[in-house]
C-alpha positions as CSV (number, residue, x, y, z in Angstrom):
1,M,98.3,50.6,-38.0
2,D,99.0,46.9,-38.2
3,W,98.1,44.6,-35.4
4,K,99.0,41.0,-34.6
5,Q,96.3,38.6,-33.5
6,L,97.8,36.4,-30.7
7,R,95.6,33.3,-30.5
8,V,95.8,30.5,-28.0
9,S,93.8,27.3,-28.9
10,C,92.9,24.9,-26.1
11,S,90.5,22.3,-25.0
12,K,87.1,23.4,-23.6
13,S,88.1,22.3,-20.1
14,D,91.0,24.7,-20.1
15,L,89.2,27.8,-21.5
16,D,88.6,29.6,-18.2
17,N,92.3,29.3,-17.2
18,V,93.4,30.6,-20.6
19,C,91.0,33.5,-20.4
20,A,92.3,34.3,-17.0
21,F,96.0,34.7,-18.0
22,M,95.2,36.2,-21.4
23,S,93.2,38.9,-19.6
24,M,96.5,39.8,-17.8
25,L,97.8,41.0,-21.1
26,D,94.7,42.7,-22.5
27,N,91.1,42.9,-21.4
28,G,89.7,42.8,-24.9
29,L,89.5,39.1,-25.4
30,M,88.0,37.4,-28.5
31,I,86.8,34.0,-27.5
32,E,85.8,31.3,-30.0
33,D,83.7,28.6,-28.4
34,Y,81.4,26.4,-30.5
35,S,80.4,23.9,-27.8
36,D,76.8,25.0,-27.8
37,I,76.2,25.0,-31.6
38,D,74.0,21.9,-31.4
39,E,71.8,23.5,-28.7
40,N,71.5,26.8,-30.7
41,L,70.4,24.8,-33.8
42,K,67.2,24.1,-32.0
43,L,66.6,27.8,-31.7
44,M,67.3,29.0,-35.2
45,Y,67.6,27.8,-38.8
46,G,70.8,25.9,-39.3
47,E,71.4,27.5,-42.7
48,L,72.0,30.9,-41.0
49,I,75.1,29.6,-39.3
50,D,78.4,29.7,-41.3
51,D,79.4,26.2,-42.5
52,S,82.9,26.5,-40.9
53,I,81.3,27.0,-37.5
54,L,78.8,24.1,-38.0
55,H,81.7,21.7,-38.5
56,A,84.1,23.2,-35.9
57,D,85.3,20.9,-33.2
58,P,83.1,21.6,-30.1
59,D,85.8,20.5,-27.7
60,R,88.3,23.0,-28.9
61,C,88.3,26.8,-28.1
62,S,90.5,29.7,-28.8
63,V,91.2,33.0,-27.0
64,S,92.8,35.9,-28.9
65,I,94.1,39.4,-28.1
66,F,95.2,42.0,-30.6
67,V,98.7,43.4,-30.1
68,P,99.6,46.7,-31.8
69,E,102.9,46.7,-33.8
70,E,104.7,49.0,-31.3
71,K,104.2,46.5,-28.5
72,P,106.8,43.8,-27.7
73,L,105.2,40.7,-29.2
74,S,108.1,38.5,-28.2
75,E,107.4,39.3,-24.5
76,Y,103.7,38.5,-25.0
77,L,104.6,35.1,-26.5
78,S,107.1,34.4,-23.7
79,F,104.4,35.1,-21.1
80,V,101.8,32.9,-22.8
81,N,104.1,29.9,-23.3
82,E,105.3,30.2,-19.7
83,R,101.7,30.2,-18.4
84,L,100.7,27.2,-20.6
85,S,103.7,25.3,-19.3
86,Y,103.1,26.2,-15.7
87,L,99.4,25.2,-15.8
88,G,100.1,22.0,-17.8
89,I,97.8,23.1,-20.6
90,R,98.4,21.5,-24.0
91,G,97.6,24.5,-26.1
92,T,98.8,25.9,-29.4
93,V,99.9,29.5,-30.0
94,D,99.8,31.2,-33.3
95,V,100.1,34.8,-34.6
96,V,98.1,36.3,-37.4
97,G,98.6,39.7,-39.0
98,V,95.6,42.0,-39.0
99,K,95.1,45.4,-40.7
100,E,93.4,48.0,-38.5
101,E,90.6,48.8,-41.0
102,D,89.8,45.1,-41.5
103,W,89.4,44.5,-37.8
104,Y,87.5,47.7,-37.3
105,N,84.9,47.0,-40.0
106,A,84.5,43.3,-39.0
107,W,83.4,43.7,-35.4
108,R,81.0,46.6,-36.2
109,A,78.7,44.1,-38.0
110,Y,78.1,42.2,-34.7
111,Y,77.8,45.0,-32.2
112,K,74.2,45.5,-31.1
113,P,72.5,47.6,-28.3
114,V,73.3,46.2,-24.9
115,H,71.2,46.6,-21.8
116,I,73.0,47.0,-18.5
117,G,71.6,47.2,-15.0
118,N,68.1,48.7,-14.8
119,R,68.4,51.8,-16.9
120,L,71.5,51.8,-19.1
121,T,71.6,50.8,-22.8
122,V,74.8,51.1,-24.8
123,V,73.9,51.8,-28.4
124,P,76.3,51.6,-31.4
125,A,77.0,55.1,-32.6
126,W,76.0,54.1,-36.2
127,Q,72.5,52.7,-35.2
128,E,69.2,54.5,-34.5
129,Y,67.6,53.7,-31.2
130,H,64.5,54.9,-29.4
131,P,64.9,54.8,-25.6
132,G,62.1,54.0,-23.2
133,P,61.0,56.1,-20.2
134,D,63.8,56.7,-17.7
135,E,66.3,54.8,-19.9
136,I,69.8,56.1,-20.1
137,T,71.5,55.6,-23.4
138,I,75.2,56.0,-24.3
139,K,76.2,56.1,-28.0
140,M,79.4,54.1,-28.2
141,D,82.0,53.7,-30.9
142,P,84.7,51.9,-28.9
143,G,87.2,51.6,-31.7
144,M,90.2,49.8,-30.3
145,A,89.4,50.4,-26.7
146,F,87.9,47.8,-24.4
147,G,84.5,48.6,-23.0
148,T,81.5,48.2,-25.2
149,G,79.2,46.8,-22.5
150,T,79.2,43.3,-23.9
151,H,81.7,41.8,-21.5
152,E,80.6,40.5,-18.1
153,T,83.0,42.6,-16.2
154,T,81.7,45.8,-17.7
155,R,78.1,44.9,-17.1
156,L,78.8,43.9,-13.5
157,C,80.7,47.1,-12.8
158,A,78.0,49.3,-14.4
159,A,75.2,47.7,-12.3
160,M,77.1,48.5,-9.1
161,V,77.7,52.1,-10.2
162,E,74.0,52.4,-10.7
163,K,73.3,50.8,-7.3
164,H,76.0,52.6,-5.1
165,M,77.1,55.9,-6.6
166,P,75.7,58.9,-4.8
167,V,74.3,61.8,-6.9
168,G,76.8,64.6,-7.0
169,A,79.8,62.4,-6.4
170,R,83.3,63.2,-7.7
171,V,84.2,60.0,-9.5
172,L,87.5,58.3,-10.2
173,D,87.7,55.8,-13.1
174,I,90.9,53.7,-13.1
175,G,91.5,51.9,-16.4
176,T,88.7,53.6,-18.2
177,G,89.0,51.8,-21.6
178,S,86.3,53.3,-23.8
179,G,85.1,55.6,-21.0
180,I,81.7,53.9,-20.7
181,L,81.6,53.7,-16.9
182,S,82.5,57.4,-16.5
183,L,79.8,58.4,-19.0
184,F,77.3,56.3,-17.3
185,A,78.2,57.8,-13.9
186,L,77.8,61.3,-15.2
187,K,74.4,60.5,-16.8
188,L,73.4,59.1,-13.4
189,G,74.2,62.4,-11.7
190,A,77.9,62.4,-10.9
191,K,79.3,65.9,-10.5
192,E,82.5,65.1,-12.5
193,A,84.5,62.1,-13.6
194,Y,88.3,61.8,-13.8
195,A,89.2,58.9,-16.0
196,Y,92.6,57.4,-16.6
197,D,94.1,54.6,-18.8
198,I,97.6,53.5,-19.5
199,D,96.8,53.2,-23.2
200,P,96.8,56.6,-25.1
201,V,94.5,55.1,-27.8
202,A,91.9,54.4,-25.1
203,V,92.2,57.9,-23.7
204,R,91.6,59.4,-27.2
205,I,88.6,57.2,-27.8
206,A,87.1,57.9,-24.4
207,R,87.4,61.6,-25.0
208,E,85.7,61.2,-28.4
209,N,82.9,59.1,-26.8
210,A,82.3,61.8,-24.2
211,K,82.1,64.5,-26.9
212,D,79.7,62.4,-29.0
213,N,77.4,61.9,-26.0
214,C,77.4,65.6,-25.1
215,V,78.8,64.8,-21.6
216,E,80.4,67.6,-19.6
217,N,82.8,67.5,-16.6
218,F,84.6,64.5,-18.1
219,F,88.4,64.7,-17.7
220,C,90.5,61.9,-19.2
221,D,94.3,61.4,-19.3
222,T,97.0,58.8,-19.6
223,S,98.2,57.3,-16.3
224,D,99.8,54.1,-15.1
225,L,97.1,53.3,-12.5
226,L,97.2,56.1,-10.0
227,K,100.5,57.7,-10.9
228,N,99.1,60.8,-12.7
229,V,95.7,61.1,-11.0
230,D,94.8,64.8,-10.4
231,L,94.2,65.4,-6.7
232,S,94.4,69.2,-6.9
233,H,90.6,69.4,-6.0
234,G,90.9,66.8,-3.2
235,P,90.1,63.1,-3.0
236,F,87.2,61.4,-4.7
237,D,83.7,60.3,-3.4
238,F,83.4,57.2,-5.5
239,A,85.8,55.1,-7.6
240,M,85.7,52.2,-10.0
241,A,88.4,50.0,-11.4
242,N,87.5,47.4,-14.1
243,I,90.9,45.8,-14.5
244,V,92.2,42.4,-13.4
245,A,92.9,40.9,-10.0
246,D,96.7,41.2,-9.9
247,I,96.5,44.9,-10.7
248,L,93.8,45.5,-8.2
249,I,95.9,43.9,-5.5
250,R,98.9,46.0,-6.5
251,M,96.7,49.1,-6.4
252,S,95.2,48.3,-3.0
253,E,98.3,49.6,-1.2
254,N,97.6,53.3,-1.9
255,V,94.2,53.7,-3.5
256,S,92.8,54.7,-0.1
257,D,94.9,57.9,-0.4
258,Y,92.7,59.0,-3.3
259,L,89.3,58.5,-1.6
260,N,87.3,60.4,1.0
261,E,86.3,58.6,4.2
262,G,83.2,56.5,3.5
263,A,83.8,56.5,-0.3
264,K,83.0,53.3,-2.2
265,L,85.3,51.5,-4.6
266,V,83.9,49.1,-7.3
267,C,86.4,46.5,-8.3
268,S,85.7,44.4,-11.4
269,G,87.6,42.2,-13.9
270,I,88.1,39.5,-11.2
271,I,88.1,35.9,-12.2
272,E,86.3,33.7,-9.6
273,G,89.5,32.0,-8.3
274,R,91.1,35.3,-7.4
275,C,88.2,36.8,-5.6
276,D,89.5,36.1,-2.1
277,D,92.9,37.4,-2.9
278,V,91.4,40.8,-3.9
279,K,89.2,40.8,-0.8
280,D,92.1,40.2,1.5
281,A,94.3,42.8,-0.1
282,M,91.6,45.5,0.1
283,I,90.5,44.7,3.6
284,S,94.1,44.8,4.8
285,H,94.5,48.3,3.4
286,G,91.6,50.1,5.0
287,F,88.5,48.9,3.2
288,D,85.4,46.8,4.2
289,L,83.5,44.7,1.7
290,C,79.9,45.9,1.3
291,D,78.6,44.2,-1.8
292,E,79.4,41.6,-4.5
293,A,77.9,39.9,-7.5
294,S,78.9,37.4,-10.2
295,E,78.2,36.5,-13.8
296,N,79.6,33.3,-15.2
297,D,83.1,33.1,-13.7
298,W,83.5,36.8,-13.2
299,K,83.1,38.7,-9.9
300,V,82.5,42.4,-9.0
301,L,83.3,43.5,-5.4
302,V,82.3,46.8,-3.8
303,F,84.4,48.1,-0.9
304,V,83.9,51.1,1.4
305,K,86.8,53.1,2.9
306,R,86.8,52.9,6.7
């Protein structure tokens, strides 16, 4: 499959805003920010850093997403240009062709074990790793799906799953990506996890990751948010949605119908400036806020159904 890299270049001061609207198109952002190179040179040998990075403009950044060939690239470009104009950002937009095998092999070289919360470590499927006592490991080959544990939103959400999910819970995972949060929940003692994603590629990869981790009671299917969620066994005891603020707000109108009374809902993928909007939407539709945390400019909110 061929992909197109859609890249927006901007000043350092506009980076957060560009990340916010690019994440509305895709959660798997690639960010190039070289503003801390001088600081890092004090911590490592300068010759270990690529020469092109050493001489990069520290005041310029770029944010990229990767668009598969079957997706409407023209609509993506229209959205990006409209947002840049609306926000008054003097950014440049370019598109680069990428072969799937080139992208796949490139990011593998930089994917290392990631520690999340108190007990979880996400380990690349191709690396050997020896866990410590009580450590939960998940072997992960995320492929083209978002959710390797390296992004703040995934780490924040996983930490709240560890903190709030009751053992034996029936879990709903909305926008599962690579399936990492469902796998973690099951290894923490969830009875079963029903995971959904609008992207068929993500569903395929999540199923493969579950099989590779010998996880049982994992059910994954394609769904536009809650549209195809299986309620034949009743509502769920715990839910998580690592998406973006606008989608969480839209989902707030009926997500309560899928949860038992007293069930908790973990909402992540929320940029700092949209936090109050998500709180207001959830509270107005039958939830109370019971916990929250932040990392950099990202927030995670935990709600309980009244």
